[in-house]
Every structure is written in C-alpha cells, then in structure tokens.
CHARMM-style PDB file with segment names, atoms N, HN, CA, C and O in Angstrom:
ATOM      1  N   MET     1     -13.784  12.370 -20.653  1.00  0.00      PROA
ATOM      2  CA  MET     1     -13.099  11.173 -21.056  1.00  0.00      PROA
ATOM      3  C   MET     1     -11.831  11.021 -20.208  1.00  0.00      PROA
ATOM      4  O   MET     1     -11.063  11.969 -20.046  1.00  0.00      PROA
ATOM      5  N   ARG     2     -11.626   9.822 -19.674  1.00  0.00      PROA
ATOM      6  HN  ARG     2     -12.250   9.052 -19.806  1.00  0.00      PROA
ATOM      7  CA  ARG     2     -10.444   9.542 -18.865  1.00  0.00      PROA
ATOM      8  C   ARG     2      -9.264   9.234 -19.759  1.00  0.00      PROA
ATOM      9  O   ARG     2      -9.397   8.553 -20.776  1.00  0.00      PROA
ATOM     10  N   SER     3      -8.114   9.739 -19.371  1.00  0.00      PROA
ATOM     11  HN  SER     3      -8.006  10.292 -18.545  1.00  0.00      PROA
ATOM     12  CA  SER     3      -6.909   9.421 -20.132  1.00  0.00      PROA
ATOM     13  C   SER     3      -6.390   8.050 -19.697  1.00  0.00      PROA
ATOM     14  O   SER     3      -6.655   7.588 -18.587  1.00  0.00      PROA
ATOM     15  N   GLN     4      -5.665   7.433 -20.577  1.00  0.00      PROA
ATOM     16  HN  GLN     4      -5.449   7.808 -21.479  1.00  0.00      PROA
ATOM     17  CA  GLN     4      -5.079   6.127 -20.278  1.00  0.00      PROA
ATOM     18  C   GLN     4      -3.908   6.302 -19.316  1.00  0.00      PROA
ATOM     19  O   GLN     4      -3.181   7.292 -19.407  1.00  0.00      PROA
ATOM     20  N   PRO     5      -3.715   5.358 -18.397  1.00  0.00      PROA
ATOM     21  CA  PRO     5      -2.585   5.468 -17.466  1.00  0.00      PROA
ATOM     22  C   PRO     5      -1.261   5.372 -18.213  1.00  0.00      PROA
ATOM     23  O   PRO     5      -1.158   4.684 -19.228  1.00  0.00      PROA
ATOM     24  N   ASN     6      -0.271   6.055 -17.712  1.00  0.00      PROA
ATOM     25  HN  ASN     6      -0.354   6.614 -16.887  1.00  0.00      PROA
ATOM     26  CA  ASN     6       1.063   6.014 -18.289  1.00  0.00      PROA
ATOM     27  C   ASN     6       1.826   4.850 -17.664  1.00  0.00      PROA
ATOM     28  O   ASN     6       2.292   4.948 -16.529  1.00  0.00      PROA
ATOM     29  N   ASN     7       1.950   3.763 -18.394  1.00  0.00      PROA
ATOM     30  HN  ASN     7       1.571   3.684 -19.316  1.00  0.00      PROA
ATOM     31  CA  ASN     7       2.617   2.567 -17.875  1.00  0.00      PROA
ATOM     32  C   ASN     7       4.079   2.819 -17.557  1.00  0.00      PROA
ATOM     33  O   ASN     7       4.654   2.104 -16.736  1.00  0.00      PROA
ATOM     34  N   GLN     8       4.691   3.800 -18.171  1.00  0.00      PROA
ATOM     35  HN  GLN     8       4.224   4.381 -18.837  1.00  0.00      PROA
ATOM     36  CA  GLN     8       6.086   4.118 -17.900  1.00  0.00      PROA
ATOM     37  C   GLN     8       6.280   4.585 -16.461  1.00  0.00      PROA
ATOM     38  O   GLN     8       7.380   4.480 -15.919  1.00  0.00      PROA
ATOM     39  N   TYR     9       5.221   5.100 -15.841  1.00  0.00      PROA
ATOM     40  HN  TYR     9       4.328   5.186 -16.281  1.00  0.00      PROA
ATOM     41  CA  TYR     9       5.303   5.576 -14.467  1.00  0.00      PROA
ATOM     42  C   TYR     9       5.677   4.435 -13.515  1.00  0.00      PROA
ATOM     43  O   TYR     9       6.383   4.653 -12.531  1.00  0.00      PROA
ATOM     44  N   TYR    10       5.206   3.230 -13.806  1.00  0.00      PROA
ATOM     45  HN  TYR    10       4.632   3.053 -14.606  1.00  0.00      PROA
ATOM     46  CA  TYR    10       5.453   2.073 -12.943  1.00  0.00      PROA
ATOM     47  C   TYR    10       6.592   1.189 -13.430  1.00  0.00      PROA
ATOM     48  O   TYR    10       7.230   0.508 -12.628  1.00  0.00      PROA
ATOM     49  N   LYS    11       6.850   1.190 -14.705  1.00  0.00      PROA
ATOM     50  HN  LYS    11       6.332   1.743 -15.357  1.00  0.00      PROA
ATOM     51  CA  LYS    11       7.824   0.284 -15.306  1.00  0.00      PROA
ATOM     52  C   LYS    11       9.206   0.483 -14.696  1.00  0.00      PROA
ATOM     53  O   LYS    11       9.771   1.576 -14.734  1.00  0.00      PROA
ATOM     54  N   GLY    12       9.738  -0.604 -14.131  1.00  0.00      PROA
ATOM     55  HN  GLY    12       9.280  -1.492 -14.100  1.00  0.00      PROA
ATOM     56  CA  GLY    12      11.068  -0.565 -13.553  1.00  0.00      PROA
ATOM     57  C   GLY    12      11.144   0.148 -12.210  1.00  0.00      PROA
ATOM     58  O   GLY    12      12.239   0.402 -11.707  1.00  0.00      PROA
ATOM     59  N   ASN    13       9.998   0.473 -11.623  1.00  0.00      PROA
ATOM     60  HN  ASN    13       9.109   0.267 -12.031  1.00  0.00      PROA
ATOM     61  CA  ASN    13      10.015   1.175 -10.345  1.00  0.00      PROA
ATOM     62  C   ASN    13       9.193   0.378  -9.335  1.00  0.00      PROA
ATOM     63  O   ASN    13       8.003   0.627  -9.144  1.00  0.00      PROA
ATOM     64  N   GLU    14       9.852  -0.580  -8.697  1.00  0.00      PROA
ATOM     65  HN  GLU    14      10.820  -0.782  -8.851  1.00  0.00      PROA
ATOM     66  CA  GLU    14       9.140  -1.481  -7.788  1.00  0.00      PROA
ATOM     67  C   GLU    14       8.526  -0.750  -6.597  1.00  0.00      PROA
ATOM     68  O   GLU    14       7.495  -1.180  -6.082  1.00  0.00      PROA
ATOM     69  N   LYS    15       9.138   0.344  -6.151  1.00  0.00      PROA
ATOM     70  HN  LYS    15       9.977   0.694  -6.570  1.00  0.00      PROA
ATOM     71  CA  LYS    15       8.595   1.065  -4.999  1.00  0.00      PROA
ATOM     72  C   LYS    15       7.232   1.681  -5.315  1.00  0.00      PROA
ATOM     73  O   LYS    15       6.361   1.741  -4.447  1.00  0.00      PROA
ATOM     74  N   ARG    16       7.048   2.136  -6.546  1.00  0.00      PROA
ATOM     75  HN  ARG    16       7.756   2.088  -7.251  1.00  0.00      PROA
ATOM     76  CA  ARG    16       5.740   2.685  -6.933  1.00  0.00      PROA
ATOM     77  C   ARG    16       4.683   1.593  -6.987  1.00  0.00      PROA
ATOM     78  O   ARG    16       3.538   1.812  -6.590  1.00  0.00      PROA
ATOM     79  N   ILE    17       5.060   0.427  -7.472  1.00  0.00      PROA
ATOM     80  HN  ILE    17       5.990   0.249  -7.794  1.00  0.00      PROA
ATOM     81  CA  ILE    17       4.113  -0.701  -7.535  1.00  0.00      PROA
ATOM     82  C   ILE    17       3.727  -1.117  -6.120  1.00  0.00      PROA
ATOM     83  O   ILE    17       2.553  -1.373  -5.851  1.00  0.00      PROA
ATOM     84  N   ILE    18       4.696  -1.189  -5.217  1.00  0.00      PROA
ATOM     85  HN  ILE    18       5.649  -0.981  -5.436  1.00  0.00      PROA
ATOM     86  CA  ILE    18       4.412  -1.584  -3.839  1.00  0.00      PROA
ATOM     87  C   ILE    18       3.528  -0.542  -3.161  1.00  0.00      PROA
ATOM     88  O   ILE    18       2.616  -0.898  -2.415  1.00  0.00      PROA
ATOM     89  N   LYS    19       3.788   0.736  -3.411  1.00  0.00      PROA
ATOM     90  HN  LYS    19       4.529   1.025  -4.017  1.00  0.00      PROA
ATOM     91  CA  LYS    19       2.969   1.794  -2.830  1.00  0.00      PROA
ATOM     92  C   LYS    19       1.537   1.709  -3.382  1.00  0.00      PROA
ATOM     93  O   LYS    19       0.577   1.906  -2.638  1.00  0.00      PROA
ATOM     94  N   LEU    20       1.393   1.420  -4.671  1.00  0.00      PROA
ATOM     95  HN  LEU    20       2.173   1.260  -5.276  1.00  0.00      PROA
ATOM     96  CA  LEU    20       0.070   1.246  -5.266  1.00  0.00      PROA
ATOM     97  C   LEU    20      -0.644   0.052  -4.640  1.00  0.00      PROA
ATOM     98  O   LEU    20      -1.840   0.122  -4.360  1.00  0.00      PROA
ATOM     99  N   TRP    21       0.083  -1.046  -4.419  1.00  0.00      PROA
ATOM    100  HN  TRP    21       1.055  -1.103  -4.647  1.00  0.00      PROA
ATOM    101  CA  TRP    21      -0.495  -2.236  -3.786  1.00  0.00      PROA
ATOM    102  C   TRP    21      -1.002  -1.902  -2.380  1.00  0.00      PROA
ATOM    103  O   TRP    21      -2.113  -2.276  -2.007  1.00  0.00      PROA
ATOM    104  N   ALA    22      -0.171  -1.191  -1.604  1.00  0.00      PROA
ATOM    105  HN  ALA    22       0.733  -0.887  -1.907  1.00  0.00      PROA
ATOM    106  CA  ALA    22      -0.576  -0.810  -0.243  1.00  0.00      PROA
ATOM    107  C   ALA    22      -1.803   0.090  -0.280  1.00  0.00      PROA
ATOM    108  O   ALA    22      -2.726  -0.074   0.519  1.00  0.00      PROA
ATOM    109  N   HSD    23      -1.812   1.031  -1.200  1.00  0.00      PROA
ATOM    110  HN  HSD    23      -1.063   1.164  -1.848  1.00  0.00      PROA
ATOM    111  CA  HSD    23      -2.944   1.950  -1.332  1.00  0.00      PROA
ATOM    112  C   HSD    23      -4.231   1.185  -1.643  1.00  0.00      PROA
ATOM    113  O   HSD    23      -5.265   1.423  -1.018  1.00  0.00      PROA
ATOM    114  N   GLU    24      -4.166   0.280  -2.597  1.00  0.00      PROA
ATOM    115  HN  GLU    24      -3.327   0.087  -3.105  1.00  0.00      PROA
ATOM    116  CA  GLU    24      -5.357  -0.478  -2.989  1.00  0.00      PROA
ATOM    117  C   GLU    24      -5.838  -1.387  -1.865  1.00  0.00      PROA
ATOM    118  O   GLU    24      -7.043  -1.515  -1.651  1.00  0.00      PROA
ATOM    119  N   CYS    25      -4.917  -2.021  -1.143  1.00  0.00      PROA
ATOM    120  HN  CYS    25      -3.937  -1.918  -1.316  1.00  0.00      PROA
ATOM    121  CA  CYS    25      -5.309  -2.856   0.001  1.00  0.00      PROA
ATOM    122  C   CYS    25      -6.038  -2.027   1.048  1.00  0.00      PROA
ATOM    123  O   CYS    25      -7.053  -2.454   1.598  1.00  0.00      PROA
ATOM    124  N   LYS    26      -5.512  -0.845   1.316  1.00  0.00      PROA
ATOM    125  HN  LYS    26      -4.687  -0.498   0.869  1.00  0.00      PROA
ATOM    126  CA  LYS    26      -6.141   0.019   2.306  1.00  0.00      PROA
ATOM    127  C   LYS    26      -7.522   0.463   1.840  1.00  0.00      PROA
ATOM    128  O   LYS    26      -8.453   0.500   2.644  1.00  0.00      PROA
ATOM    129  N   ARG    27      -7.677   0.797   0.583  1.00  0.00      PROA
ATOM    130  HN  ARG    27      -6.921   0.767  -0.071  1.00  0.00      PROA
ATOM    131  CA  ARG    27      -8.971   1.267   0.087  1.00  0.00      PROA
ATOM    132  C   ARG    27     -10.004   0.127   0.051  1.00  0.00      PROA
ATOM    133  O   ARG    27     -11.177   0.335   0.360  1.00  0.00      PROA
ATOM    134  N   VAL    28      -9.560  -1.063  -0.325  1.00  0.00      PROA
ATOM    135  HN  VAL    28      -8.607  -1.233  -0.576  1.00  0.00      PROA
ATOM    136  CA  VAL    28     -10.489  -2.188  -0.447  1.00  0.00      PROA
ATOM    137  C   VAL    28     -10.881  -2.753   0.918  1.00  0.00      PROA
ATOM    138  O   VAL    28     -12.048  -3.078   1.139  1.00  0.00      PROA
ATOM    139  N   PHE    29      -9.925  -2.872   1.828  1.00  0.00      PROA
ATOM    140  HN  PHE    29      -8.978  -2.607   1.649  1.00  0.00      PROA
ATOM    141  CA  PHE    29     -10.194  -3.514   3.107  1.00  0.00      PROA
ATOM    142  C   PHE    29     -10.302  -2.538   4.273  1.00  0.00      PROA
ATOM    143  O   PHE    29     -11.324  -2.501   4.960  1.00  0.00      PROA
ATOM    144  N   GLU    30      -9.262  -1.752   4.499  1.00  0.00      PROA
ATOM    145  HN  GLU    30      -8.432  -1.782   3.941  1.00  0.00      PROA
ATOM    146  CA  GLU    30      -9.213  -0.912   5.697  1.00  0.00      PROA
ATOM    147  C   GLU    30     -10.374   0.088   5.769  1.00  0.00      PROA
ATOM    148  O   GLU    30     -10.878   0.370   6.856  1.00  0.00      PROA
ATOM    149  N   ASP    31     -10.795   0.619   4.634  1.00  0.00      PROA
ATOM    150  HN  ASP    31     -10.386   0.390   3.751  1.00  0.00      PROA
ATOM    151  CA  ASP    31     -11.880   1.600   4.638  1.00  0.00      PROA
ATOM    152  C   ASP    31     -13.192   1.034   5.167  1.00  0.00      PROA
ATOM    153  O   ASP    31     -14.098   1.793   5.509  1.00  0.00      PROA
ATOM    154  N   ARG    32     -13.304  -0.282   5.237  1.00  0.00      PROA
ATOM    155  HN  ARG    32     -12.567  -0.899   4.959  1.00  0.00      PROA
ATOM    156  CA  ARG    32     -14.553  -0.903   5.684  1.00  0.00      PROA
ATOM    157  C   ARG    32     -14.596  -1.185   7.188  1.00  0.00      PROA
ATOM    158  O   ARG    32     -15.653  -1.493   7.737  1.00  0.00      PROA
ATOM    159  N   PHE    33     -13.454  -1.078   7.840  1.00  0.00      PROA
ATOM    160  HN  PHE    33     -12.595  -0.828   7.394  1.00  0.00      PROA
ATOM    161  CA  PHE    33     -13.421  -1.335   9.278  1.00  0.00      PROA
ATOM    162  C   PHE    33     -14.034  -0.176  10.041  1.00  0.00      PROA
ATOM    163  O   PHE    33     -13.933   0.977   9.622  1.00  0.00      PROA
ATOM    164  N   ILE    34     -14.669  -0.485  11.162  1.00  0.00      PROA
ATOM    165  HN  ILE    34     -14.750  -1.422  11.502  1.00  0.00      PROA
ATOM    166  CA  ILE    34     -15.387   0.551  11.891  1.00  0.00      PROA
ATOM    167  C   ILE    34     -14.764   0.886  13.241  1.00  0.00      PROA
ATOM    168  O   ILE    34     -15.221   1.806  13.919  1.00  0.00      PROA
ATOM    169  N   ASN    35     -13.725   0.150  13.641  1.00  0.00      PROA
ATOM    170  HN  ASN    35     -13.354  -0.597  13.091  1.00  0.00      PROA
ATOM    171  CA  ASN    35     -13.088   0.510  14.914  1.00  0.00      PROA
ATOM    172  C   ASN    35     -11.574   0.487  14.775  1.00  0.00      PROA
ATOM    173  O   ASN    35     -11.019  -0.175  13.898  1.00  0.00      PROA
ATOM    174  N   GLU    36     -10.931   1.218  15.652  1.00  0.00      PROA
ATOM    175  HN  GLU    36     -11.381   1.756  16.364  1.00  0.00      PROA
ATOM    176  CA  GLU    36      -9.482   1.407  15.602  1.00  0.00      PROA
ATOM    177  C   GLU    36      -8.721   0.104  15.810  1.00  0.00      PROA
ATOM    178  O   GLU    36      -7.662  -0.095  15.214  1.00  0.00      PROA
ATOM    179  N   GLU    37      -9.241  -0.773  16.636  1.00  0.00      PROA
ATOM    180  HN  GLU    37     -10.101  -0.612  17.120  1.00  0.00      PROA
ATOM    181  CA  GLU    37      -8.586  -2.058  16.889  1.00  0.00      PROA
ATOM    182  C   GLU    37      -8.460  -2.878  15.603  1.00  0.00      PROA
ATOM    183  O   GLU    37      -7.399  -3.438  15.328  1.00  0.00      PROA
ATOM    184  N   ASP    38      -9.536  -2.951  14.815  1.00  0.00      PROA
ATOM    185  HN  ASP    38     -10.398  -2.495  15.038  1.00  0.00      PROA
ATOM    186  CA  ASP    38      -9.501  -3.689  13.549  1.00  0.00      PROA
ATOM    187  C   ASP    38      -8.558  -3.030  12.543  1.00  0.00      PROA
ATOM    188  O   ASP    38      -7.833  -3.719  11.826  1.00  0.00      PROA
ATOM    189  N   ILE    39      -8.569  -1.709  12.491  1.00  0.00      PROA
ATOM    190  HN  ILE    39      -9.158  -1.150  13.074  1.00  0.00      PROA
ATOM    191  CA  ILE    39      -7.683  -0.985  11.577  1.00  0.00      PROA
ATOM    192  C   ILE    39      -6.228  -1.258  11.933  1.00  0.00      PROA
ATOM    193  O   ILE    39      -5.415  -1.527  11.048  1.00  0.00      PROA
ATOM    194  N   ASN    40      -5.895  -1.194  13.208  1.00  0.00      PROA
ATOM    195  HN  ASN    40      -6.556  -0.976  13.926  1.00  0.00      PROA
ATOM    196  CA  ASN    40      -4.519  -1.449  13.639  1.00  0.00      PROA
ATOM    197  C   ASN    40      -4.095  -2.886  13.347  1.00  0.00      PROA
ATOM    198  O   ASN    40      -2.957  -3.120  12.942  1.00  0.00      PROA
ATOM    199  N   GLN    41      -4.996  -3.852  13.546  1.00  0.00      PROA
ATOM    200  HN  GLN    41      -5.921  -3.662  13.875  1.00  0.00      PROA
ATOM    201  CA  GLN    41      -4.671  -5.247  13.250  1.00  0.00      PROA
ATOM    202  C   GLN    41      -4.455  -5.436  11.752  1.00  0.00      PROA
ATOM    203  O   GLN    41      -3.554  -6.167  11.339  1.00  0.00      PROA
ATOM    204  N   PHE    42      -5.284  -4.776  10.936  1.00  0.00      PROA
ATOM    205  HN  PHE    42      -6.016  -4.183  11.271  1.00  0.00      PROA
ATOM    206  CA  PHE    42      -5.108  -4.863   9.484  1.00  0.00      PROA
ATOM    207  C   PHE    42      -3.740  -4.316   9.071  1.00  0.00      PROA
ATOM    208  O   PHE    42      -3.080  -4.896   8.209  1.00  0.00      PROA
ATOM    209  N   LYS    43      -3.314  -3.214   9.672  1.00  0.00      PROA
ATOM    210  HN  LYS    43      -3.850  -2.743  10.372  1.00  0.00      PROA
ATOM    211  CA  LYS    43      -2.008  -2.634   9.348  1.00  0.00      PROA
ATOM    212  C   LYS    43      -0.880  -3.609   9.678  1.00  0.00      PROA
ATOM    213  O   LYS    43       0.117  -3.675   8.959  1.00  0.00      PROA
ATOM    214  N   ILE    44      -1.036  -4.361  10.758  1.00  0.00      PROA
ATOM    215  HN  ILE    44      -1.846  -4.308  11.342  1.00  0.00      PROA
ATOM    216  CA  ILE    44      -0.047  -5.388  11.117  1.00  0.00      PROA
ATOM    217  C   ILE    44      -0.035  -6.487  10.058  1.00  0.00      PROA
ATOM    218  O   ILE    44       1.035  -6.922   9.633  1.00  0.00      PROA
ATOM    219  N   TYR    45      -1.211  -6.937   9.630  1.00  0.00      PROA
ATOM    220  HN  TYR    45      -2.080  -6.583   9.975  1.00  0.00      PROA
ATOM    221  CA  TYR    45      -1.300  -7.969   8.588  1.00  0.00      PROA
ATOM    222  C   TYR    45      -0.661  -7.488   7.286  1.00  0.00      PROA
ATOM    223  O   TYR    45       0.058  -8.239   6.628  1.00  0.00      PROA
ATOM    224  N   LEU    46      -0.924  -6.248   6.921  1.00  0.00      PROA
ATOM    225  HN  LEU    46      -1.509  -5.637   7.456  1.00  0.00      PROA
ATOM    226  CA  LEU    46      -0.395  -5.689   5.681  1.00  0.00      PROA
ATOM    227  C   LEU    46       1.132  -5.617   5.735  1.00  0.00      PROA
ATOM    228  O   LEU    46       1.809  -5.984   4.774  1.00  0.00      PROA
ATOM    229  N   ARG    47       1.659  -5.153   6.838  1.00  0.00      PROA
ATOM    230  HN  ARG    47       1.109  -4.855   7.618  1.00  0.00      PROA
ATOM    231  CA  ARG    47       3.117  -5.060   7.009  1.00  0.00      PROA
ATOM    232  C   ARG    47       3.737  -6.466   7.011  1.00  0.00      PROA
ATOM    233  O   ARG    47       4.788  -6.676   6.405  1.00  0.00      PROA
ATOM    234  N   ASP    48       3.092  -7.428   7.688  1.00  0.00      PROA
ATOM    235  HN  ASP    48       2.238  -7.257   8.180  1.00  0.00      PROA
ATOM    236  CA  ASP    48       3.594  -8.810   7.707  1.00  0.00      PROA
ATOM    237  C   ASP    48       3.605  -9.420   6.310  1.00  0.00      PROA
ATOM    238  O   ASP    48       4.540 -10.137   5.951  1.00  0.00      PROA
ATOM    239  N   ALA    49       2.568  -9.138   5.518  1.00  0.00      PROA
ATOM    240  HN  ALA    49       1.808  -8.555   5.809  1.00  0.00      PROA
ATOM    241  CA  ALA    49       2.511  -9.639   4.144  1.00  0.00      PROA
ATOM    242  C   ALA    49       3.638  -9.050   3.314  1.00  0.00      PROA
ATOM    243  O   ALA    49       4.246  -9.745   2.501  1.00  0.00      PROA
ATOM    244  N   HSD    50       3.915  -7.777   3.517  1.00  0.00      PROA
ATOM    245  HN  HSD    50       3.421  -7.212   4.178  1.00  0.00      PROA
ATOM    246  CA  HSD    50       5.022  -7.129   2.802  1.00  0.00      PROA
ATOM    247  C   HSD    50       6.348  -7.804   3.158  1.00  0.00      PROA
ATOM    248  O   HSD    50       7.148  -8.112   2.275  1.00  0.00      PROA
ATOM    249  N   ILE    51       6.575  -8.029   4.443  1.00  0.00      PROA
ATOM    250  HN  ILE    51       5.924  -7.779   5.160  1.00  0.00      PROA
ATOM    251  CA  ILE    51       7.824  -8.642   4.893  1.00  0.00      PROA
ATOM    252  C   ILE    51       7.958 -10.066   4.347  1.00  0.00      PROA
ATOM    253  O   ILE    51       9.034 -10.461   3.899  1.00  0.00      PROA
ATOM    254  N   LYS    52       6.877 -10.827   4.386  1.00  0.00      PROA
ATOM    255  HN  LYS    52       6.002 -10.506   4.750  1.00  0.00      PROA
ATOM    256  CA  LYS    52       6.912 -12.219   3.932  1.00  0.00      PROA
ATOM    257  C   LYS    52       7.120 -12.333   2.420  1.00  0.00      PROA
ATOM    258  O   LYS    52       7.875 -13.192   1.963  1.00  0.00      PROA
ATOM    259  N   CYS    53       6.462 -11.483   1.650  1.00  0.00      PROA
ATOM    260  HN  CYS    53       5.849 -10.785   2.022  1.00  0.00      PROA
ATOM    261  CA  CYS    53       6.482 -11.619   0.187  1.00  0.00      PROA
ATOM    262  C   CYS    53       7.516 -10.745  -0.513  1.00  0.00      PROA
ATOM    263  O   CYS    53       8.010 -11.102  -1.582  1.00  0.00      PROA
ATOM    264  N   ILE    54       7.841  -9.611   0.082  1.00  0.00      PROA
ATOM    265  HN  ILE    54       7.439  -9.322   0.951  1.00  0.00      PROA
ATOM    266  CA  ILE    54       8.713  -8.650  -0.596  1.00  0.00      PROA
ATOM    267  C   ILE    54      10.012  -8.437   0.159  1.00  0.00      PROA
ATOM    268  O   ILE    54      11.076  -8.326  -0.449  1.00  0.00      PROA
ATOM    269  N   GLY    55       9.930  -8.380   1.478  1.00  0.00      PROA
ATOM    270  HN  GLY    55       9.066  -8.470   1.973  1.00  0.00      PROA
ATOM    271  CA  GLY    55      11.117  -8.147   2.295  1.00  0.00      PROA
ATOM    272  C   GLY    55      10.849  -7.050   3.309  1.00  0.00      PROA
ATOM    273  O   GLY    55       9.741  -6.521   3.406  1.00  0.00      PROA
ATOM    274  N   GLU    56      11.882  -6.722   4.054  1.00  0.00      PROA
ATOM    275  HN  GLU    56      12.782  -7.152   3.975  1.00  0.00      PROA
ATOM    276  CA  GLU    56      11.749  -5.699   5.094  1.00  0.00      PROA
ATOM    277  C   GLU    56      11.275  -4.378   4.504  1.00  0.00      PROA
ATOM    278  O   GLU    56      11.573  -4.051   3.355  1.00  0.00      PROA
ATOM    279  N   VAL    57      10.540  -3.634   5.300  1.00  0.00      PROA
ATOM    280  HN  VAL    57      10.297  -3.899   6.233  1.00  0.00      PROA
ATOM    281  CA  VAL    57      10.006  -2.337   4.889  1.00  0.00      PROA
ATOM    282  C   VAL    57      11.090  -1.284   5.053  1.00  0.00      PROA
ATOM    283  O   VAL    57      11.711  -1.181   6.110  1.00  0.00      PROA
ATOM    284  N   ASP    58      11.312  -0.507   4.005  1.00  0.00      PROA
ATOM    285  HN  ASP    58      10.807  -0.591   3.146  1.00  0.00      PROA
ATOM    286  CA  ASP    58      12.253   0.611   4.060  1.00  0.00      PROA
ATOM    287  C   ASP    58      11.551   1.765   4.763  1.00  0.00      PROA
ATOM    288  O   ASP    58      10.672   2.405   4.187  1.00  0.00      PROA
ATOM    289  N   GLU    59      11.933   2.028   5.995  1.00  0.00      PROA
ATOM    290  HN  GLU    59      12.647   1.507   6.464  1.00  0.00      PROA
ATOM    291  CA  GLU    59      11.247   3.043   6.797  1.00  0.00      PROA
ATOM    292  C   GLU    59      11.422   4.454   6.236  1.00  0.00      PROA
ATOM    293  O   GLU    59      10.593   5.326   6.493  1.00  0.00      PROA
ATOM    294  N   LYS    60      12.498   4.687   5.467  1.00  0.00      PROA
ATOM    295  HN  LYS    60      13.171   3.978   5.258  1.00  0.00      PROA
ATOM    296  CA  LYS    60      12.707   6.007   4.862  1.00  0.00      PROA
ATOM    297  C   LYS    60      11.720   6.257   3.729  1.00  0.00      PROA
ATOM    298  O   LYS    60      11.332   7.398   3.481  1.00  0.00      PROA
ATOM    299  N   ASP    61      11.315   5.196   3.043  1.00  0.00      PROA
ATOM    300  HN  ASP    61      11.630   4.269   3.244  1.00  0.00      PROA
ATOM    301  CA  ASP    61      10.397   5.313   1.911  1.00  0.00      PROA
ATOM    302  C   ASP    61       9.300   4.264   2.042  1.00  0.00      PROA
ATOM    303  O   ASP    61       9.052   3.490   1.118  1.00  0.00      PROA
ATOM    304  N   SER    62       8.650   4.249   3.196  1.00  0.00      PROA
ATOM    305  HN  SER    62       8.852   4.878   3.947  1.00  0.00      PROA
ATOM    306  CA  SER    62       7.657   3.229   3.510  1.00  0.00      PROA
ATOM    307  C   SER    62       6.393   3.395   2.663  1.00  0.00      PROA
ATOM    308  O   SER    62       5.881   4.506   2.530  1.00  0.00      PROA
ATOM    309  N   PRO    63       5.888   2.296   2.090  1.00  0.00      PROA
ATOM    310  CA  PRO    63       4.639   2.372   1.340  1.00  0.00      PROA
ATOM    311  C   PRO    63       3.426   2.554   2.261  1.00  0.00      PROA
ATOM    312  O   PRO    63       2.310   2.785   1.796  1.00  0.00      PROA
ATOM    313  N   PHE    64       3.663   2.446   3.576  1.00  0.00      PROA
ATOM    314  HN  PHE    64       4.570   2.258   3.954  1.00  0.00      PROA
ATOM    315  CA  PHE    64       2.564   2.550   4.534  1.00  0.00      PROA
ATOM    316  C   PHE    64       2.492   3.909   5.213  1.00  0.00      PROA
ATOM    317  O   PHE    64       1.629   4.137   6.061  1.00  0.00      PROA
ATOM    318  N   GLU    65       3.391   4.810   4.845  1.00  0.00      PROA
ATOM    319  HN  GLU    65       4.092   4.625   4.156  1.00  0.00      PROA
ATOM    320  CA  GLU    65       3.400   6.140   5.451  1.00  0.00      PROA
ATOM    321  C   GLU    65       2.075   6.848   5.177  1.00  0.00      PROA
ATOM    322  O   GLU    65       1.618   6.923   4.036  1.00  0.00      PROA
ATOM    323  N   GLU    66       1.476   7.359   6.230  1.00  0.00      PROA
ATOM    324  HN  GLU    66       1.847   7.298   7.156  1.00  0.00      PROA
ATOM    325  CA  GLU    66       0.177   8.033   6.116  1.00  0.00      PROA
ATOM    326  C   GLU    66       0.368   9.484   5.707  1.00  0.00      PROA
ATOM    327  O   GLU    66       1.347  10.110   6.113  1.00  0.00      PROA
ATOM    328  N   PRO    67      -0.509  10.011   4.944  1.00  0.00      PROA
ATOM    329  CA  PRO    67      -1.590   9.325   4.238  1.00  0.00      PROA
ATOM    330  C   PRO    67      -1.049   8.613   3.002  1.00  0.00      PROA
ATOM    331  O   PRO    67      -0.136   9.104   2.337  1.00  0.00      PROA
ATOM    332  N   VAL    68      -1.629   7.442   2.704  1.00  0.00      PROA
ATOM    333  HN  VAL    68      -2.370   7.043   3.244  1.00  0.00      PROA
ATOM    334  CA  VAL    68      -1.240   6.706   1.517  1.00  0.00      PROA
ATOM    335  C   VAL    68      -2.108   7.252   0.389  1.00  0.00      PROA
ATOM    336  O   VAL    68      -3.267   6.869   0.229  1.00  0.00      PROA
ATOM    337  N   LEU    69      -1.529   8.137  -0.369  1.00  0.00      PROA
ATOM    338  HN  LEU    69      -0.587   8.448  -0.239  1.00  0.00      PROA
ATOM    339  CA  LEU    69      -2.244   8.768  -1.473  1.00  0.00      PROA
ATOM    340  C   LEU    69      -1.651   8.301  -2.792  1.00  0.00      PROA
ATOM    341  O   LEU    69      -0.444   8.096  -2.916  1.00  0.00      PROA
ATOM    342  N   PHE    70      -2.530   8.138  -3.774  1.00  0.00      PROA
ATOM    343  HN  PHE    70      -3.511   8.304  -3.674  1.00  0.00      PROA
ATOM    344  CA  PHE    70      -2.047   7.757  -5.087  1.00  0.00      PROA
ATOM    345  C   PHE    70      -2.869   8.443  -6.129  1.00  0.00      PROA
ATOM    346  OT1 PHE    70      -2.630   8.260  -7.323  1.00  0.00      PROA
TER     347      PHE     70
END
C-alpha cells in the first residue's frame, strides 16, 4: 500500500514545487527524445519557460541541475 504524500513538504516552498515541475517535464517529454540535439533543445525550451513564467534561474539552487531526482 502506498502512503499518501505529505503536502507539508511542498507547502510554502516554491523551490520544491519548481523542482518537481522540472522533474515531471523531463520525465514526460525529455525521456522520449532519441538524440542529443532534441534533448538539448528541450532543455533550452524548459529554461526559457521558467524565465518567462517564474523568473531567472537561481544557478546556486537550479531546478535543472542534473540529475533531476525527486
């Protein structure tokens, strides 16, 4: 039986939500690409979406730092 997620883990912590968003985008889209060129272009799109919707990426605590594990 799976335990229920602890909502307190995300509540009030925008960096965790953004990291989860990046992780899910990578799993849903990036995992399906078959060549490095497409993967690199997707990473550019993902970073651009972050900048447009959320703001500049904090390089010290980047949600795109590899490996993106959650």
